[in-house]
N, C-alpha and C positions, 0 to 999 in steps of 0.2 A: 627362436630357431627350432625347426623340426629336425630331430635326429633320426636317421634311417639306419637300420642294421646293415652291416657289410654284406655283400653278396656271398651266398654260400658256395663253397667249392663245388665244381661240377666234374664228374669223371675223375676224381682224385687230383684235379689240377688245383694247386694252392695259389691264391692271389699273391702277386709279387709286386715289385715296384713298378711305377708307370714308365720305366725306361724300356725301349725296344730290346728284344732278345739280341745280345751282342753277336750271336752267330748268324743273325739275319733270318733264322728259321721262322716261318709263320705257323701259327697253330693250325691244325687240320680244320677243314670246313665244318665237319661234324661238331667239333668242339665249339667253334664260333656260333653255330646254330643253337647248340645247347645253352651257351651263355645268354644269347639273345632271347631264347625261349623261356628263360627263368626270371626275367625282369618283371616284377609286379607293376601293375598299374598304380600310380600314386593316389588315385581317388578310390579305387576298388581293389584293394590289395589281394583279394581272393582270386583275381584273374590276372593273367600275364599280358604284356603288350602283344606278344605273339598270338595269344588267344583272341585278343580284340582285333587283330589284323592290322594294327597300325604300323608294324615294322614291314615295310614294303620290299626291302631287299638290301643287299650290301655288295660292295666290290672293292678290291684293292686298287689303289692308285699309288704306285711306288710302294713305300713302306707304311702307308696310312690306309686304314680301313674306313671307307666311306659308307655310312648307313643311311638309308632313306626312310623317313618316318612321315606318315600322314596322320595328322590329328583327327579326332572324331568330329571336331568342329574347327573352322578356321580361327575362331576366337576362343578356343578351349583354354580355360585358365591353367590347366595342367600341362600344356604343351612344353613350356620351358622345363618343368620338372621331368617330363618324359625324356626330353632330349638330354638333359643332364644325367639321368639314370642310365641311359644307353651308353653315353660317353664314359661315365664312371665305371660301369660294369666291365667295359673293355680295357680302359686304361689301368684299372686295378689289377688286371691280369697281364699287364705288359704290352698291350696292343694299342699303339697310337691310333686314335680314331677321331673322326669328325662326323657330325650328324647333319643331314640336310632335310629341311622341312619341305615336303612335297604336298601341294594342295590340289593338284590336278592329276588324275581324276579325284574328285572329293571322296572321302571315306564313306563307306556304306556298311550298314549293319549286316549285309550279306557276307562281309569279310570276317565276321566273328565265327570262330571254329565251333563245331559241335561240342567239343570239350569246353569251350568258353560259355556256350549256352548252359551246359550242365553246371558249371562253376557259379555262374550268376544265380541260377535258381537255388543252388545249395546255400548260397550266401544270403538268400532272402530277397533277391531282385528278380522280377519277372523278365525273362529274356525277350528280345524284340521278335516276336512271332506274330502271325496273323490273328491267332486267337489268344486272348489274355487269360491266364489262370493264376490263382493265388499261389505263390511259391511256397507257402506254408502248408495249406490243406489241399491244394490242387483243385479247388472248386472253380467253376467257370462263372459263377455269379459274383462278378466284380464290377466296380465302376470307377471312373477317373474322378479324383477329387480336385486335382489341379494339374495343369499342363506343366507346371514348374515343380521339380522335385529337389532333392538335396544337391544335385549338380545339374548343369545345363543339359546333359545328355539323358536325364531321367525325368519322369513325370510321377506325381503322387497318386496312388490308387488305394482303394479299400476293398476288402473282401466282404461280401454280404453274408457269406456262410459263417466264417469264423470271426468276423469283425476286425481283423487285423489290418492296419495300414501297411502298405509296401510300396517300394519304388518299382517302376517299370522302365526298362531301357527303351528310349524312343526309337522307332523304326526310321531309318534313313536309307532310301534306295534310289 
């Protein structure tokens, strides 16, 4: 069993029981956005689900927050973990929540934020851009070793300049 750390408090908000607020008060939209924006991707913890663009939106239906999530692949093995992380992050803060998997339109690497691109590169993964550069030495002399990387959304590459192998996030548009 994999143990994940509890979500960190956001804006001074301390996690509480999973029971709805007895007063019926909803957290402010900005607080919900901050909570959703802080959830790390289970496969690449250096980037958040919001950075990846997989959190498509949310809306209240009665007292339950419904969050829409689009996985990077329809068969992504991390999809259930992503959905559980979103639901847990909200329920741990007293927000009853459900997560809906939305596969149309399919996820696109165009949905990754500029911050997400920078976080991928800092983590050692070449972001999905038209030109591939080594995330370590930034050389353009690189080649693909295998279309299959450490996860289905990445390919294995090697830098011809520094000799280091690295993952590259596959482009999907």
